[in-house]
Structure formats: C-alpha cells, structure tokens
C-alpha positions, 0 to 999 in steps of 0.5 A: 063724661067719665072718659072726658074727665079722665082725659082731662086729668091725663092732659093736666098731669102731662102738662104738670110733668112737662112744666116740672121738666122745664123747671128742672132743666132751667135750674140745671142750666142756671147751676151750670152757668153759675159754675162756669161764671165762678170758674171763669173769674178764677182762671183770669189774672187781674194783674197787668201783663208785664211790659214787653222788652222795648230794648231793640234786639240788634242783629250783627251784619252777616253774610247769608249762604245759599242754603238759608231760606229767603222770603223771596219766591224762586219765580222772582229770584234764584238766590246765590247768597245774601246779607242781613243787618238790624239795629233793632228798629230797622232790618235790611236784607239783600239777596243776590242771584238771577231773575227767576224767569231768566238766569241771564239777568242779574238781580238784587232784592232789598228787603227793609222792615220797620220793626216798630211800625210793622211795615216792609218794603221789597225793592228789586234791582236788575243788573241786566244781562250779567248772569247771576250776581253774588255779594262779595264784600259787605260790612260785617260784625256788630259795630255796623248795625246802624251804619251798614243799613245805608252803606254799600255792598260789592257784587260780582256778576257771573262774567266777573264784572264787579258792581257796587250797590249803594243801599242809601240811594238804592242804586247799582253802579 
C-alpha cells in the first residue's frame, strides 16, 4: 500500500510538472506572438503609396543594330537589324532578317505592345526566297513617336530588291 501511495504521488508530481511546463510554454508563445504583433504594426506604413507616374514615357524612333538582344528566338528569326518606337502607350518594334529554319527566306517580325493593358502581339511576315532582309529606311527621331507606328519602312533583300513594309496594314510589297 505504501508503494502504491508513493507511485500515486510520483504520478501526481509528474503530472503537475507537465502541467507547469505546458503553462510556461503557452505563456512564452503568447509573449512571442505579442512581440510579433507589436513589431508588425510599426513596420507598416499607414500612409498611402504615391500614385505612379502616369505620364507616358516615349521612346524616339531608332534603328537597332544586330547586337541588340531581341525577344524573338533564333529558331524563328536570325536577326540582321531592327527598329523601335513608342508613344508611351504603344510600343512597336520591327525585326528584320531570315527565317530561323531557312536562311533563304526573308522574314520580318512585328512586335506591338499595349503598355497600359499589358498585351502584346507578335506578327511574322515572310518575304519568300529573298535571303535575309535588312531595314534600310525608317522614320527616326522624337517627332514621330505616334505617326511612325502606322508608317512604313523600307527593307532590302539579300539580292538587292527593295520592299516596303506598311505598318498600318501589316503588308510587305
């Protein structure tokens, strides 16, 4: 009986220690959470973020050399050169060269981006067996950001033939 009484006391004491440990752990967690809550509210600013600059950022029309990285994979276009313009709302880029799978096929790729809507279109125009194409004449400068987007570019084929790309119609003649 005495042993039973001692065993009961030991079990009760162990249970009390376990309960004390649980209470201590709960209090520590509560304190840590309270510190986290107080820090989180002071790290955040309640002032509204400034409005983004809504003034369109224009890019003057310019030629792009063959060393400029382009967003078209070489399997689609082996680039010779390109041309770029933006009025701040729409960006137009034209890349000239040859089809990636066949260097005898002249190819143009027109990339248009609606910057406000976040949309992009990519149009590929093949000139046939002309060899690689090169843009030879295009609107340039800061006075043509809007008008050049639907203007025309002159393109020379590898064999010397001159073609005209109408950006408004998207045709090559």
